[in-house]
Structures are given as C-alpha cells and as structure tokens.
C-alpha positions in Angstrom: 23.8 -193.1 84.4 24.9 -189.8 85.7 26.2 -188.4 82.4 25.7 -184.9 81.2 24.1 -184.7 77.7 23.5 -181.3 76.0 20.7 -181.5 73.5 21.3 -179.2 70.5 18.2 -178.6 68.4 16.4 -176.1 66.2 13.5 -174.2 67.7 11.2 -175.8 65.1 12.0 -179.2 66.7 11.4 -178.1 70.3 8.6 -180.5 71.0 10.5 -183.5 69.6 13.7 -182.4 71.5 11.7 -182.3 74.7 10.2 -185.7 74.1 13.8 -187.1 73.6 15.1 -185.2 76.7 12.2 -186.6 78.8 12.9 -190.2 77.7 16.6 -189.8 78.4 16.0 -188.2 81.7 13.6 -191.0 82.7 16.4 -193.5 81.8 18.7 -191.7 84.3 20.6 -189.4 81.9 21.5 -185.9 83.2 20.1 -183.9 80.3 20.6 -180.2 79.5 17.8 -178.8 77.4 17.4 -175.1 76.7 13.7 -174.9 77.7 14.5 -176.5 81.0 17.7 -174.6 81.8 17.3 -171.1 80.6 14.9 -169.1 82.7 13.4 -165.6 82.3 16.1 -163.0 83.0 19.0 -165.4 82.4 21.8 -164.7 80.0 21.1 -167.1 77.2 24.8 -167.2 76.1 26.0 -167.7 79.7 23.6 -170.5 80.4 24.5 -172.2 77.0 28.2 -171.9 77.8 27.6 -173.5 81.2 25.7 -176.3 79.7 28.2 -177.0 76.9 31.3 -176.8 79.1 29.7 -179.2 81.7 28.6 -181.8 79.2 30.4 -185.0 78.2 28.0 -185.4 75.2 26.4 -183.1 72.7 23.4 -184.7 71.1 23.1 -183.0 67.7 19.5 -183.2 66.5 19.3 -183.1 62.7 16.2 -181.2 61.4 14.3 -180.9 58.2 15.2 -177.2 58.6 18.9 -178.1 58.7 21.6 -177.6 61.4 23.0 -174.3 60.1 21.0 -172.0 62.3 23.2 -169.6 64.4 22.6 -171.3 67.8 22.7 -174.9 66.8 25.8 -174.2 64.6 27.6 -172.6 67.5 26.7 -175.5 69.8 28.0 -178.3 67.7 31.0 -176.4 66.4 31.9 -175.6 70.1 31.7 -179.3 71.0 33.8 -180.2 67.9 36.5 -177.5 68.8 36.6 -178.9 72.4 36.9 -182.4 71.1 39.8 -181.4 68.7 41.4 -179.6 71.7 41.6 -182.9 73.6 38.6 -182.5 75.8 36.4 -185.6 76.5 33.3 -184.5 74.7 31.5 -186.7 72.2 29.1 -185.6 69.5 26.1 -188.0 69.1 24.1 -187.1 66.0 20.4 -187.9 66.0 18.1 -187.6 63.0 15.2 -186.0 64.9 12.9 -184.7 62.2 14.9 -185.3 59.0 17.8 -183.4 57.4 21.4 -184.3 56.8 24.6 -183.8 58.9 27.1 -181.0 58.2 29.8 -182.3 55.8 32.4 -182.3 58.5 30.3 -184.7 60.6 29.0 -186.9 57.7 31.2 -189.9 58.7 29.7 -190.2 62.2 27.0 -192.8 62.6 23.7 -191.3 63.8 20.6 -192.5 65.5 17.6 -192.4 63.2 14.5 -191.4 65.2 12.6 -190.6 62.1 12.7 -194.2 60.9 12.3 -195.9 64.3 12.0 -193.7 67.4 12.3 -196.5 70.0 15.3 -198.1 68.3 17.0 -194.8 67.8 16.6 -193.8 71.5 17.9 -197.2 72.5 21.0 -196.7 70.4 21.5 -193.3 72.0 21.1 -194.6 75.5 23.7 -197.3 74.8 26.1 -194.6 73.5 25.7 -192.5 76.7 28.1 -194.4 78.9 
C-alpha cells in the first residue's frame, strides 16, 4: 500500500495497538507506532512530530481509559489542526478497547475492533488508500 499511518493510543492499550500495527504492517501499510519508532535517548516530542508530519492517516484508538490523556490528545488535535489547515491527513477512529470519541469527532464513523476485530481491521485496511 505504501501509506503512512500514525497509530495514536493510550499506554494502557499498548499491546492491542501493537497487534493492530503488526496486522496493518503485514498488509503492506507503512505504520508509525511509538514503541517501534522511539528509541532510548531519542527526543520523544521530536520523534512524534516526525511521525505526525509524515503521516497521511492518524489512527485514533479509542480506549476504555478515554482519549483525553496528554499525548493522545495532542496527537489527534494536531492531526485535526493539520486537516483544518488544508493538509491531506485523515483521522481514522478505531474503537480498540472501548470508550467514546471526543465530541468534536463524534460524527466520524469508526471501526469497532471490540465487537469484531477482523471486520474492524478489514474496514481500516479499506480506508487506508
């Protein structure tokens, strides 16, 4: 596929996010995942900025713990600001472990991996074009 997809998730969902990233990578998607891209000694903020600015898609993973944590909030808000500024970035919401979308994104259809993991991943793969 050759697309760049930044996976935004809470730390409490790291194992599910890595499972999702692995499946997308195996399907040919160029995936940015913090655990894969931020190494010991790296500037976390710099690496995140590079990942976000180079991505065409932000996969926003909804969590039972919410999406209002500082890092995840900055990631999706950054993508939304870029989108509103005319950049070609698309937010793809994913219900990874539960939770609800932020009010401003509530109208965007999401893939529900809680209800049916395989069907949700298939929907996500189709959206990554």
